[in-house]
N, C-alpha and C positions, 0 to 999 in steps of 0.2 A: 478434611480427609479429600488425599491427592483421589484422581482417576483411578491409579494404579491400587493404589489399594480398595479402592472401593469394588474394583471389578479381579481383585486378585490375578491379575497378568500384570507380567514385567514390561516395561514402553517396550523391549523390541516384541515383545508377543501383541503387544497394542496394534504393531506396524505389519505384523503381519497379518492381522483379521480383514478380513473379503470386507472393500466398500459397498456390493453392496445388501452386505448379510448387516452391515452396522444403519445404513440408511434402511432398512426395512426396520431394523428393530426399534430407529427413531423416529416411522414415520411421522410427517405433520402435515394436517389443513389448513395448507395458509389461507385458507379463504375467512377461518372462523373469526373469531371478534377476540382481540386481544383484551376486552375490558370483560369477556365472559368465562376466563381461566385466572383460578386466583394465583397472586402474587408469586409467591412462592412457587409455585409450577409455572412464572413467565421464564422461555428459554429463548431471548433475542438476538442470542449468537447463531442460532437454528440456520445452516447454509442455506437450507429450502427458500427460507423469508428474505432471504437480500435474492437470489437465486429468480425468484416472482417479483420483487420488489415491493414487499407488502410490508415490511421490518419497520418502517417510521410513524405507525400510529403502536404499535409495542413499546418505543421510546417514548411517541407524549405522553402515553400512563402513565409511564415510569416515571419521566421527570413528575407528574403533578399528584401522583398517588407516595412513591418511594424509590424518591432518583440515589439510593445509596441498596438496592435490590439483592437480595440473596436468592441463589439461584439452586434448590439442593440438588435436584440431579438430570443431567443432559449427559449428549453423548461426550463432552469434553470433563464430565466430571464434576461438583460444583463450585460456583463460582461465584463473584460479587458485580452488579454491575453497577460501574456510576456514569449517573449520565444529567449532568448539570457541569455548565460551563465552569463556575469555580473549584466544583468538587475534583472537575479532570486536572484543573490547573494547579491544586493541590497534591494531587496524589504524585501528577512530571512532575513536576520543580522539590520533590523531597524525596530521592533517588537515595537516602541512609535509611528511609524507612518501610520502601517500595522500591523493592527488588528487581531489576530486567535478567540475573545475572541464569544463565542458559539451565544451570544444575539443582538449580530448586523451582524453576517452573517457566522460566525464558519471557518471549514477551506474546505469543500466542496465545487463544484458546486451546485446549489440547496438550501443552508442553508439558512434561511432565518430570516430577523433582526425581533426581534419577543421581546419589555420588560419584557412582561410576558405569556412565555412560559407554551402549555402544556405538563406537566412531562411525561405524557402518550407517546408523541413524540419527547422528549427535552431530551436528553441524553448531560448533558455534562461530560466534561473530561479534564483531564489536559493540554492536548493537544491543547485545545480550552479556553482556558484561558490566560490570561495575567498575567506577576509580579503584585505585587506577589503572587499570589494567586498559577500561574502555577510554578513557584520554591519552592514552600513550597511542595507543591506534590511529586514535583517531586521528591523531596528530598526525600520522603519517600519509594519510589521503587529503586532510583539509589544505593542504597547498594550489591544489586543481580547483577550488570553488571560492578559491578570492576573487573579488572584483576585479582585479586588473588582469588577473586569468584569464576571466571572463568576456572581459569586453573584447579582447583576441578572434574570441570564438565568434562575437554576432554576424559577420561580415559571409560565416561559411553559412551558418546557420539562416541567413536569411534567403541565401544561395540554395543552400538546401529547396528549402520550403519552396522555394520559386517554383525548382526545377519538379518538383513533387505537384505538386495544385496545376504547373501547365499541362504534365501528364496523366492531368484527371480527362474521363471521357465526357462529354456533355450531353443531355438529354437520355440518359440510360442510368438503369440504378446499379448502384456498386457497396460495397462496404466500407465504408469512411474508416473503421479500427484498421481495416488492413490494410488500407492503400492510404489513410494520409498521417495517422495517430501513431501504428508499428510504423511506420517508416521512416519520420521523422527521430522517433525516440529511434528507434536502430541504429539507425546514421551517428548519431553522436557516440552511442556506447561506445558504440566501431572506434570514433576517435579517439575518445576515453580509454581506453587500449590497446591503442594502436593497434589493433589488427585487422585484415584485410577487411574489405567492405562488403565483400559475398557472402562472408564468414557471419554476419549482422543480425540473418533469418537463424541462425545458431543459437543466437544471442537468444532471441524472442522465446526461442522453444525453448529453452531451458528455465526463462522466465515463466513460461504460461506452466509449462512442466512444474513449477512450485507452490501456483496457485490451483493446480487442478487435481495435488496430490487424491485427495481422497473424495475425490470426482469418481463414480464409478462409473461414466461415460472416460474417463480413458482410462483407469489403471484399476486392473480387478484388485487389488491392494496396493496400498499406501507401499511397500515395499517392493514394485515393478518400480512406480515413482522414484523411489530413490535410486534405484540400477542407472537410471536416465539419466540423474543430476551426475553424477558419479564419470559418465562421458565428459561431463564441464571439466571435472577436474584432471580429464584425461587431456583434454584440449590444452586448457591453462596450465596445468604442467609441461607442458613443451612449449607452450611463453615464456614462463618463467622459466626453463634452461636456459634459453636463449636471448631474454636481458638480461640472466646473472653472468651470460658467457661476451656480454659487451663493453669492450675498452670503456667510454664512457655513460655514466647512466642518463635514463630517456628519462623523461617529464611525465612518463604516461602512469596511468594508474597501476599496471602491476612493476612498471621498476620501482617508483614509489614503494609497493612494497618489497619487491626485492630487497632492496639497500635501508629499507627503515631496519631503527637497532628491535624495535618490539614487535616485528611483522616477519622477516628474513628465517626464523627458526621455526613459525606453525607448520604444524603437522597434517597433514590433506587434509583432515574432514576440518580443520580450521580455514586453509586456504578454499576449501571448496566452499564455506560458510560464508568468508566475508567478501570472496565473488559472486554468491549468488546475493548476499545485500549489496553489492552495489550495483549488479546488474536490474533486480526488483526495484531497487530505490530509484535509479536512472529510465528505469520502462514503466512501471503497473500505473505509477502516480501518474505522472505530464501525463501518458496517451491517455487515460480516464480521464481526467481537465479536459485534453484537444475532443474527446469523445463529447465528453457530458457537457462541454458549451457549447458548441452543434445543439444537443438535444433542448437542454432548457431554453435556447434561442427560438427554436421551433415552439416548444411547450409556452411562450412566452411573447407572443410578436409581439406586443407592441413595446417591447424591450430592444426587439430584434429592430424595429423601426428605429426607435430612437440609438439605437447603433451607428444603424446606414446613414442617418442625420448626421451622426456626429461622431464620425471612427477615434476624436480622440479619446471616446471612454473606454475608448480597450484599457487603458492604465488601470480603471476600479472595476470594471469589468470581468479583468484575469485573476483577479485577490475572490471576487463573489464567485466566482465558479468553483474555484480550488476551493471553496466554504462550502457551496453547494454539493458540489460533489460527494466530498470528502475522500476522496480514492484512498485513504490507508481510516476502513472502518473504526478499526479497535487498536489499543497498544495495550499488553497485559502484564502486569505486575503481582507479586508474591510479595507479602508482609512478611517482614523480617524482624515484627516483635510486635507484641497486643497493643493497638491503638485506636482510635476513633474516628469516624470519616460519614459527615449529613447524621450526628444522632448516632448513628448502628458501630457495635462494635465489633473487630476484626482483629482476625487473633491470627496469632505469628503461623505463619505458613497458609494461609486463604488465597486461594486465587483472586487477584480483584482488577478488576478490565473497565478502561477509560472506552467509553464511547462515543469519538471524535465526532461522531455522525451527528447524535444525542446534542453532544454540546454546542454542537452550532447551528442548531433548530433550537434554541434555550431563549424562548421571548425577554424571561427576564432580564436575559442579558444582551441581548440584540436585537434591537427595535424591527419588526416586522420579519422575525430570524424563518418564517416561513414560507415568504418572499424571494425570489429571482428581483433584486432589483441593481440591475448593471453599474449606475451612479450613487450605489449607496456611498453616504458619508462615513468614516474610519471602516473602509471596506476592506482594510486588512485586518483586522480586528475578527481573527477566528483564531481554531487548532488544530486545522489541518497536517501544519509542520510539527504539532510538538512543542513542550517547553524545556524550560532545565536543558541539563549536559546531554540530552540524549537530541534536542533539536534539529531538525530534520534538514543536514550538510546541504544538499545539495537542491536548498530552496527556491537562490536567486536562478541556477541555472535553468529550474522548471517555468519559472516566471518570465524570462527571456523566450525560450520558446513558445511557451502561449501569446504574448505581445506579436516575438515577431511577425509567428504563424498568420496570427487574427490582421495585423497588417497588410502582408499580402494575399488573403484570402478578398478583405474588401477593396482589395485591387482591383479587383479580378473577375469577382463573380455578383451578382447582385443578390443573390441567396444560396443559400445549403438550406436544401429543400431535407427533410425528413419523410418518407416515404411508407414508410413498416413501421413494426414495433421492434425496440430494443430486445437484443439478446443478452442477459445478465449473469456473470460469473456466480458459477457455486461457488460462494464464499463469508465469510462475515471477519476476513480479515482486511481483506482489500473491497473495495466497494468499484467494482469493477463490471465494464459494458466488452461482451466478447461480437459481438455484433450490430451495426448501425444502417440500413438502410436508407441510402441519399441518393438525391436526384441535384444534381448542377445545373437551371434551363440555360439554352441556349441563346 
C-alpha cells in the first residue's frame, strides 16, 4: 500500500501538508535503543536519526537480524530496507525488476505512485526513468564526464583549490563546509553549466533547498520549497534560450540538453528535474565527501598521521572517504513484479530501499568495514556510486576534485583541526554535513 493509499491523500495534498505537523506526528526519541524496537516498527529512514547521526546502530541490527526488513508504517508509507552489500547489488543491477520510474515511486523514500502527476510538484529526471528513456537522456550529458574531457579540467581544479585554501584564515574557527566544500563544488558546477561564477551560490541554494524541502526549520510546507525550486527553472529557462540562439553549439551541459535529440523538447518540470539532478549530483555528493574526509581523519588521528607521513596514500584514502561517508544514503526502487530477495517475498508495487550507507558497513563483504583505513586493500569496493545502468555518471569528477584538494591541503597545512561538533543534514537521502567548525594552526 502506498502512502497515498495509506493516508487517503493525493500526492499534491501531501506536498501541502505542514512540515511541522508531520514532524510532530512522527516524533522519535533518537536516543532509544534500536534493539528495543520490534523489527516491523524499525524506521531507519527517519530523518531525525540522520540529523542526530544515530542511524548506524539501526542498520547494524538489520544486517544481523533482518537484512531485508519491512517497515509497515512510517511518514513515507511502508517500505522494505535492503541493508547487505550483495542484496543491494542485486536490486541495483536488475532494473527490469526494480524500477526507478518517477510515476511508480521514483528513487527516494516518500516518492508516490501517480499515473497523472501534478507538474508543479512532479519533477522527472533521467535517473528516475527506466530504459530506453533513461539511456537516451543520460547519453546526452555523458560526454562531459569522459576521462579525456575531465583531464582538461585538472589544471583548473588545482588552481581553484589552491586559491580557496590560500584564502582561509589561520588560528581562527570557521565552517569548512561553506568556505571550502561548497566553494570548490559550486565553482565547478558553474563551469559545467557555463554560467557566471558569481551565480554559483544560487546553485548551492537550490541544491540545499531540494534537500531541506521537508525540514520545518527551512520551509513550513514542501510546497514552499517547490516554489523556490521553480526560481531555478526561471534562471535556467533564460540560459536555455540563450544557448538555443547561438549559431554554434556550446560544449556545456545546458547546450548538450538544448541540442540532445531526447532532451530538446522537455516540458518545464522535466527540464527543472534534470537541472536539479545535475546540481545535486555535482554538489552534494562531492561536498559531503570533502567535509566527511576532514571529520573522519580527525576522528581517527592515527590515520591522519599516516597520511601526513605518506601523501601518496591520498589515492586510496579518497575512495575510503567516499565509502565511509556514503554521501547518498539510499536509493529507492519499486518492484514491477512479485519477486524474492533475501528470503523475503516482495510484492509488485512494493517500495524497496537500498541503504548504501549500510552496505558500505557490511563486514561480511568488506573487511573491518566499521574502521576508517586510508590504505585499505581494494579501497574502491564500495556501493557509494551505485551499480548497473544508474551508476553515478560523475564519479570520476568527484574523485578528481577530492584527490586534488587533498594534495593541495597537504602542501599547505600541518593539519585541519575539527574544533566543534558537526551539524548534520535532516535527510535520509543525502548523508550530509551542514556545518563543520575547524581551525588551521598558523
